[in-house]
C-alpha positions in Angstrom: 40.0 -13.0 -10.9 39.6 -15.2 -14.0 36.5 -15.3 -16.3 35.8 -11.7 -17.2 35.3 -11.4 -20.9 34.3 -8.6 -23.2 30.8 -9.7 -22.9 30.6 -8.2 -19.3 33.3 -5.6 -19.3 35.5 -3.4 -21.3 39.5 -3.4 -21.1 39.6 -7.1 -20.2 40.0 -9.5 -23.0 39.4 -13.1 -22.1 40.9 -14.2 -18.7 43.9 -13.0 -16.7 46.8 -14.8 -15.3 47.9 -14.9 -11.6 50.0 -12.0 -10.7 48.8 -10.1 -13.9 47.3 -6.7 -13.3 44.8 -5.2 -16.0 42.6 -2.4 -15.7 38.9 -3.3 -16.2 35.6 -1.4 -16.6 32.6 -3.5 -15.5 29.2 -2.1 -16.6 26.2 -2.8 -14.3 23.2 -2.9 -16.8 20.6 -3.3 -13.9 18.6 0.0 -14.1 15.7 1.2 -11.9 12.4 0.8 -13.7 10.5 4.1 -14.6 8.1 5.6 -12.2 4.8 3.6 -12.0 1.6 5.5 -12.4 -1.8 4.3 -11.3 -5.2 5.3 -10.7 -8.1 4.2 -8.6 -11.7 5.0 -7.6 -13.5 4.2 -4.3 -16.9 5.0 -2.7 -16.9 6.9 0.5 -20.6 6.4 1.4 -23.0 5.6 2.6 -21.0 6.0 5.8 -20.3 8.3 8.8 -16.8 9.5 9.0 -16.0 10.0 12.7 -14.4 13.2 14.1 -10.7 12.9 14.2 -10.9 9.5 12.3 -8.4 8.6 9.7 -9.0 6.5 6.4 -5.8 5.2 4.7 -6.0 5.9 0.9 -2.6 5.0 -0.4 0.4 3.3 1.1 3.4 2.5 -1.2 5.7 1.4 1.7 9.1 2.5 2.9 10.9 1.2 -0.1 8.8 3.4 -2.5 8.5 7.1 -2.9 5.2 9.1 -4.3 6.5 11.7 -6.4 3.3 13.2 -7.7 -0.3 12.8 -8.2 -3.8 14.2 -7.6 -6.8 13.5 -5.6 -10.4 14.6 -6.2 -13.5 13.7 -4.2 -17.2 14.6 -3.6 -18.5 15.3 -0.2 -21.2 17.2 1.8 -20.6 20.9 1.3 -20.7 21.2 5.1 -17.4 19.4 5.4 -15.4 22.1 3.7 -13.6 23.1 6.8 -12.8 19.7 8.3 -12.0 17.5 5.5 -8.1 17.2 4.9 -5.4 14.9 3.6 -2.5 13.7 5.5 0.7 13.1 3.6 3.2 10.9 5.6 6.2 8.8 5.9 5.3 5.7 7.9 7.8 2.7 8.8 7.7 -0.1 11.1 8.8 2.4 13.8 5.7 4.3 13.3 4.7 7.7 11.6 8.1 9.3 10.9 6.8 12.6 9.4 3.4 13.9 8.5 1.7 17.1 7.2 -1.9 18.1 6.8 -2.7 19.0 3.4 -5.8 21.2 2.5 -8.4 20.3 -0.2 -9.6 23.0 -2.7 -13.2 23.3 -3.3 -13.7 23.3 -7.2 -17.7 23.2 -7.2 -21.0 23.2 -5.4 -23.9 21.2 -6.3 -26.7 23.0 -4.5 -29.4 20.5 -5.4 -27.6 17.7 -3.5 -25.7 19.6 -1.0 -22.4 18.2 -2.5 -19.4 19.9 -3.2 -16.2 18.8 -5.4 -12.7 19.1 -3.9 -9.1 18.2 -5.2 -5.5 18.5 -4.3 -2.3 18.0 -6.1 0.1 15.7 -4.4 3.4 17.4 -4.9 6.3 16.3 -2.7 7.8 17.6 -0.6 5.3 18.9 1.8 5.8 21.3 4.8 3.3 22.2 7.5 1.8 21.1 10.7 2.2 17.6 11.8 -1.4 16.3 12.9 0.0 13.7 15.1 2.3 16.0 17.1 1.0 19.4 16.4 4.4 20.9 15.3 6.0 22.1 12.2 7.2 19.2 9.9 8.3 18.3 6.5 7.7 15.2 4.3 10.3 14.6 1.7 10.0 10.6 1.6 6.3 10.3 0.8 4.9 6.9 1.3 1.3 7.3 2.8 -1.8 9.3 2.1 -4.9 9.5 4.5 -8.2 11.0 4.5 -8.7 12.9 7.8 -11.8 14.4 9.6 -10.1 17.1 11.8 -13.5 18.5 12.8 -15.6 18.1 16.1 -18.4 16.4 14.5 -18.9 13.3 12.1 -19.2 13.7 8.3 -21.9 11.9 6.9 -21.1 10.8 3.3 -24.0 10.2 0.8 -24.2 7.1 -1.3 -22.9 8.8 -4.4 -19.7 10.3 -2.6 -16.7 9.1 -4.3 -12.9 9.7 -4.2 -10.6 9.3 -7.3 -6.8 9.2 -7.1 -3.7 9.2 -9.3 -0.3 8.2 -7.8 3.1 8.4 -9.5 5.5 6.5 -7.5 9.2 5.0 -7.8 10.3 1.7 -6.5 14.1 2.0 -6.6 14.8 -1.4 -4.9 13.6 -3.3 -8.1 16.5 -2.8 -10.4 15.9 -5.5 -13.0 13.7 -3.9 -15.8 12.7 -7.1 -17.2 12.9 -10.9 -16.7 13.2 -13.4 -19.5 11.9 -16.9 -18.9 11.2 -19.7 -21.4 11.5 -17.3 -24.2 9.1 -14.8 -22.7 10.1 -11.3 -21.5 8.1 -9.9 -18.5 8.3 -6.2 -17.2 7.3 -5.3 -13.8 3.8 -3.9 -13.5 2.3 -2.0 -10.5 -1.2 -1.7 -9.0 -2.8 0.2 -6.3 -6.0 -1.1 -4.5 -8.4 0.6 -2.0 -11.0 -1.5 -0.1 -13.6 -0.4 2.4 -13.5 -3.1 5.2 -17.1 -2.1 6.3 -19.2 -3.4 3.3 -22.6 -2.4 4.9 -24.4 0.9 4.3 -23.9 3.0 7.4 -23.2 0.1 9.6 -20.3 -2.4 10.3 -19.1 -5.5 9.0 -17.7 -8.6 10.6 -14.7 -10.8 9.9 -15.5 -13.9 11.7 -12.9 -16.0 13.8 -10.7 -17.8 11.4 -12.4 -16.0 8.5 -10.7 -14.9 5.3 -10.9 -12.0 2.9 -9.3 -12.4 -0.5 -7.3 -9.1 -1.3 -5.2 -9.9 -4.4 -5.0 -12.8 -6.8 -2.8 -12.1 -9.9 -3.2 -15.8 -11.2 -0.7 -18.8 -11.6 0.9 -17.3 -14.6 2.1 -14.1 -12.7 4.3 -13.6 -9.8 4.0 -10.7 -7.1 7.6 -9.6 -6.4 7.0 -6.9 -4.0 4.5 -4.4 -2.5 2.9 -3.0 0.6 -0.4 -3.3 2.5 -1.9 -0.7 5.1 -4.9 -0.7 6.9 -7.0 0.8 9.6 -8.9 -1.5 12.1 -10.1 -1.6 15.8 -7.1 -1.4 18.1 -8.4 -4.6 19.9 -7.7 -6.5 16.7 -3.9 -6.2 16.8 -3.0 -9.5 18.1 -5.2 -11.6 15.6 -5.3 -9.8 12.4 -2.9 -11.3 9.9 -2.2 -11.5 6.0 -1.6 -14.9 4.2 0.8 -14.9 1.3 0.0 -17.9 -1.0 0.6 -19.7 -4.1 -2.8 -21.0 -5.5 -3.6 -22.9 -8.7 -6.6 -24.9 -9.9 -5.1 -27.7 -7.7 -5.6 -25.8 -4.7 -3.4 -23.9 -2.2 0.1 -25.1 -3.1 1.9 -23.0 -0.5 1.1 -20.4 2.1 2.6 -18.4 4.8 1.0 -16.2 7.6 2.5 -12.7 7.6 2.3 -10.4 10.7 1.2 -6.7 10.5 3.0 -4.0 12.2 1.1 -1.2 14.3 2.3 2.3 13.1 -0.2 4.6 15.0 -3.0 4.5 17.4 -6.1 6.9 17.2 -7.3 6.7 20.8 -10.4 9.0 20.2 -11.9 6.6 17.6 -10.4 3.2 19.0 -8.6 2.7 15.6 -5.1 1.7 14.9 -3.1 1.7 11.7 -1.1 -1.2 10.6 1.2 -2.0 7.6 3.8 -4.7 6.2 5.9 -5.0 3.3 5.3 -7.7 0.8 8.9 -9.0 0.1 8.7 -12.4 -1.5 9.9 -15.1 -0.7 8.0 -15.8 2.4 8.9 -18.4 4.9 6.9 -19.5 8.0 3.9 -21.5 9.3 1.3 -22.5 6.8 -2.1 -21.7 8.3 -3.9 -24.1 6.3 -1.5 -27.2 7.4 0.1 -25.9 10.6 3.5 -26.9 9.2 6.6 -24.9 8.1 6.3 -23.8 4.4 7.9 -21.3 1.8 6.2 -19.2 -0.7 8.5 -18.6 -3.8 5.9 -18.0 -6.4 3.5 -15.6 -4.8 0.0 -15.2 -6.4 -2.6 -14.5 -3.8 -2.9 -12.2 -0.7 -5.5 -12.6 1.9 -6.7 -11.0 5.2 -7.0 -13.5 8.1 -8.6 -13.3 11.5 -6.6 -15.9 13.4 -8.2 -15.1 16.7 -11.2 -16.8 18.6 -13.5 -13.9 18.4 -14.9 -11.8 15.4 -13.4 -8.5 14.5 -16.0 -5.8 13.9 -15.0 -3.3 11.1 -16.4 0.5 11.2 -17.2 2.6 8.3 -13.7 4.3 8.8 -11.8 1.2 8.4 -10.0 1.0 5.0 -7.2 -1.3 3.4 -4.8 -0.2 0.8 -2.6 -2.4 -1.3 0.3 -1.7 -3.5 1.8 -4.6 -5.5 4.8 -5.0 -8.0 4.3 -8.1 -10.2 5.6 -9.9 -13.3 2.8 -10.5 -15.7 2.9 -12.8 -18.6 
């Protein structure tokens, strides 16, 4: 056990000889980063929110844990009794725990037929699991969804909007900063929410072999982890994928196709929920070249339809992203 010095330990001066016993205290200076806080705002309308449909809002992935936050939204006053949130823990094995969370009305705007609602995100949650109908408790909070638990659709107006703040921990990233070429980079976090249906009250199409850029942090930064969650037609499960890539001014340097895992089916709406962890580096087939590749400097994330037919997204189909990245 040679080589320990006072630089790395206490009680061990220099090296030790064979057969010699010295009591050493070795200090690990890798500490978890402080909780990340992020806010985001997204338009809910103009769209129809189907009965029993779900819209993913936040998904930080199994390695992370939402420890607090807040949600506020505007919606039709008539939706008061049927618009709820779902706090859940989801893994590759599906929805492990889930609890329905009520929204509190804070104001009515009678001239527009709108109301304002909000809710605090205070984990743990206890209550009825909307997927099983039984009592449940969520202690590891990874997912937040918007749920129409009524028997009729909710018609959002063009100015109906949702805002969210999430405070979440990422305990797996234990290095508080990275020093390279004399520059120190600390991890930063960002949450994203994208409505996959971009048309007003209609649907949008991701053509066969079509791509949707989701994230681009630029060549000077590096995504070191994160999570993606989305709802889309159940029929798209075999040909909806992600692409993790390194892209510079010189083009796509490296790219790997990444599979999505189905976590739940909503049979009444024909939707399914999918997710995947973003754990760099990635190894696999490069969809641009068809050859084996490896992405070690991860700058870009894209949604890819690798099937032979188009995917038609509805107004209830949403995509959420969480990324942890080093920015310089």
